[in-house]
Short mmCIF file of the C-alpha atoms (twelve columns), coordinates in Angstrom:
data_MODEL
# 
_entry.id   MODEL 
# 
loop_
_atom_site.group_PDB 
_atom_site.id 
_atom_site.type_symbol 
_atom_site.label_atom_id 
_atom_site.label_alt_id 
_atom_site.label_comp_id 
_atom_site.label_asym_id 
_atom_site.label_seq_id 
_atom_site.Cartn_x 
_atom_site.Cartn_y 
_atom_site.Cartn_z 
_atom_site.pdbx_PDB_model_num 
ATOM 1  C CA . MET A 1  -75.686 6.512   -32.958 1 
ATOM 2  C CA . LEU A 2  -74.596 6.433   -36.645 1 
ATOM 3  C CA . LEU A 3  -70.737 7.605   -37.165 1 
ATOM 4  C CA . LEU A 4  -69.388 8.569   -40.450 1 
ATOM 5  C CA . LEU A 5  -65.825 8.799   -40.825 1 
ATOM 6  C CA . SER A 6  -64.944 10.565  -44.503 1 
ATOM 7  C CA . PRO A 7  -61.731 9.801   -46.300 1 
ATOM 8  C CA . ALA A 8  -58.807 11.798  -44.324 1 
ATOM 9  C CA . LYS A 9  -55.896 13.388  -46.528 1 
ATOM 10 C CA . SER A 10 -53.513 12.953  -43.429 1 
ATOM 11 C CA . LEU A 11 -53.711 10.290  -40.175 1 
ATOM 12 C CA . ASP A 12 -53.420 10.135  -36.925 1 
ATOM 13 C CA . GLU A 13 -50.880 7.315   -36.726 1 
ATOM 14 C CA . GLN A 14 -49.206 8.448   -33.143 1 
ATOM 15 C CA . SER A 15 -51.813 9.132   -30.532 1 
ATOM 16 C CA . VAL A 16 -51.918 6.788   -27.945 1 
ATOM 17 C CA . VAL A 17 -55.060 4.580   -28.278 1 
ATOM 18 C CA . PRO A 18 -57.102 4.274   -24.809 1 
ATOM 19 C CA . PRO A 19 -56.252 0.756   -23.831 1 
ATOM 20 C CA . ALA A 20 -60.157 -0.357  -23.286 1 
ATOM 21 C CA . LEU A 21 -60.522 0.772   -26.751 1 
ATOM 22 C CA . ALA A 22 -57.664 -1.215  -27.933 1 
ATOM 23 C CA . ALA A 23 -59.044 -4.397  -26.496 1 
ATOM 24 C CA . LEU A 24 -62.066 -3.970  -28.399 1 
ATOM 25 C CA . GLN A 25 -60.712 -3.947  -31.717 1 
ATOM 26 C CA . SER A 26 -62.251 -6.195  -34.211 1 
ATOM 27 C CA . MET A 27 -60.614 -7.945  -37.249 1 
ATOM 28 C CA . PRO A 28 -60.698 -6.375  -40.663 1 
ATOM 29 C CA . GLN A 29 -64.056 -7.645  -42.318 1 
ATOM 30 C CA . PHE A 30 -62.796 -7.163  -45.889 1 
ATOM 31 C CA . GLY A 31 -58.980 -8.481  -45.086 1 
ATOM 32 C CA . SER A 32 -58.989 -10.928 -47.948 1 
ATOM 33 C CA . ASP A 33 -60.216 -8.612  -50.615 1 
ATOM 34 C CA . ALA A 34 -57.953 -5.783  -49.326 1 
ATOM 35 C CA . ALA A 35 -54.724 -8.474  -49.698 1 
ATOM 36 C CA . ARG A 36 -55.984 -8.938  -53.371 1 
ATOM 37 C CA . LEU A 37 -56.017 -5.429  -54.194 1 
ATOM 38 C CA . VAL A 38 -52.827 -4.408  -52.677 1 
ATOM 39 C CA . ALA A 39 -51.173 -7.377  -54.164 1 
ATOM 40 C CA . ARG A 40 -52.401 -5.449  -57.639 1 
ATOM 41 C CA . LEU A 41 -51.288 -2.261  -56.420 1 
ATOM 42 C CA . ALA A 42 -47.951 -2.403  -54.494 1 
ATOM 43 C CA . PRO A 43 -45.990 -3.308  -57.802 1 
ATOM 44 C CA . ARG A 44 -46.941 0.113   -59.424 1 
ATOM 45 C CA . THR A 45 -45.115 3.341   -59.282 1 
ATOM 46 C CA . PRO A 46 -46.341 6.152   -57.659 1 
ATOM 47 C CA . ASP A 47 -47.046 7.602   -61.230 1 
ATOM 48 C CA . GLU A 48 -49.176 4.573   -62.050 1 
ATOM 49 C CA . ILE A 49 -51.147 4.942   -58.448 1 
ATOM 50 C CA . GLY A 50 -51.341 8.535   -58.996 1 
ATOM 51 C CA . ALA A 51 -53.206 8.117   -62.545 1 
ATOM 52 C CA . LEU A 52 -55.420 5.030   -61.597 1 
ATOM 53 C CA . MET A 53 -56.353 7.089   -58.394 1 
ATOM 54 C CA . HIS A 54 -56.532 10.484  -59.741 1 
ATOM 55 C CA . LEU A 55 -54.173 11.714  -56.850 1 
ATOM 56 C CA . SER A 56 -51.641 14.290  -56.222 1 
ATOM 57 C CA . PRO A 57 -48.066 13.527  -56.869 1 
ATOM 58 C CA . ALA A 58 -47.331 13.821  -53.147 1 
ATOM 59 C CA . LEU A 59 -50.584 11.578  -52.351 1 
ATOM 60 C CA . ALA A 60 -49.264 9.089   -54.952 1 
ATOM 61 C CA . ARG A 61 -45.765 8.365   -53.283 1 
ATOM 62 C CA . LEU A 62 -47.762 8.096   -49.811 1 
ATOM 63 C CA . ASN A 63 -50.332 5.576   -51.293 1 
ATOM 64 C CA . ALA A 64 -46.912 3.565   -52.824 1 
ATOM 65 C CA . GLU A 65 -45.692 3.410   -49.528 1 
ATOM 66 C CA . ARG A 66 -48.639 2.390   -47.774 1 
ATOM 67 C CA . PHE A 67 -49.239 -0.435  -50.385 1 
ATOM 68 C CA . GLY A 68 -45.347 -1.368  -50.163 1 
ATOM 69 C CA . ALA A 69 -45.760 -1.396  -46.103 1 
ATOM 70 C CA . TRP A 70 -49.150 -3.247  -45.764 1 
ATOM 71 C CA . LYS A 71 -49.229 -6.508  -44.067 1 
ATOM 72 C CA . ARG A 72 -52.133 -8.926  -43.765 1 
ATOM 73 C CA . ARG A 73 -51.609 -10.263 -40.366 1 
ATOM 74 C CA . HIS A 74 -53.412 -7.919  -38.467 1 
ATOM 75 C CA . THR A 75 -51.634 -6.789  -34.943 1 
ATOM 76 C CA . ALA A 76 -51.829 -4.177  -32.199 1 
ATOM 77 C CA . ALA A 77 -48.551 -2.702  -33.874 1 
ATOM 78 C CA . ASN A 78 -49.587 -2.517  -37.529 1 
ATOM 79 C CA . SER A 79 -53.538 -1.649  -36.930 1 
ATOM 80 C CA . ARG A 80 -55.493 1.150   -35.180 1 
ATOM 81 C CA . PRO A 81 -59.277 1.822   -34.652 1 
ATOM 82 C CA . ALA A 82 -60.422 3.800   -37.177 1 
ATOM 83 C CA . ALA A 83 -61.547 6.631   -35.622 1 
ATOM 84 C CA . TRP A 84 -58.229 6.772   -33.826 1 
ATOM 85 C CA . MET A 85 -56.228 7.332   -37.132 1 
ATOM 86 C CA . PHE A 86 -58.728 10.355  -38.474 1 
ATOM 87 C CA . ASP A 87 -56.943 13.795  -37.967 1 
ATOM 88 C CA . GLY A 88 -59.725 15.696  -39.619 1 
ATOM 89 C CA . ASP A 89 -58.745 17.128  -42.973 1 
# 
């Protein structure tokens, strides 16, 4: 079976991940690449991020917040399976 997730404008960060699924979480494959990317984006202003990524002001602010809060260390408290983050829009 193939499953494709499209980028979502909103994310579900509140629903409970079933314990059986949480136990199967894998480690991010591109963690080092993500760390380098976030290190370059986190210091930028929302306006700079919006211009770079062609985002609305609201999404630029949201992404600036996400880059500022990003942590390299993968824990149950700061990570969720992608399928459980998808909110459908």
